[in-house]
N, C-alpha and C positions, 0 to 999 in steps of 0.2 A: 548432565542436563542443566541448562541454565533457566531457572524458574522466572527470573526477572525478564529475560528475553521472551519466554513463552507468554507471559502476562501481557506483553506489549503487542503480540501478534493477534490478529482476528481469529475467531474459531470458525471451523467449517460449518456452513449451514446444512450440509448433508449429514455429517456424522458427529460433529461437536468437538473434534480434535483440533489442537492448535495448528494453524497453518504456518508455513515458512516462506519468506520472501524469495522470489526468483526474479530474473530480469523482466520487468514490466508487469509482474503479477504476484499473487500469493498462491501457493499450492498446498493442499492438505497432505500432511505426513502419512495419513492412514489410507484414504481412499483415492487420492490423486485429483480431487475436484479443484478447479482453478478459478480464481477471480482475476480477470484481466483489468488492469487499471489504464485509463486513457492517458496519453502523453500530456504532460503539463504544458500549458500555453502561457506565454508572457502576455500580460494584459495590454502592454503598449502604452501609448500616450492618449488615454481616453478621458472621460469626464472624471475629474478629481484625482486622477492618477498622475503622480509625478515621478519621474526617474531621476534619482539623485546620482551624481557622479561618484564612482567608487573610490 
C-alpha cells in the first residue's frame, strides 16, 4: 500500500475511504462511488491570457 499516494487522493464523501483515479473520474475503493471530473478546457486568447510558443 502506498501511503503517500493515498494521502494525495480525495476521500469518498459516502464512506470516507481513499478514492483512486480512473479515466476522467475518481472511484471509491470500498463502495464504488464515483466523482466525474469535467474535461479541462484551454482558456484560449482571452483577456490577459497569453499563449507563449513552446
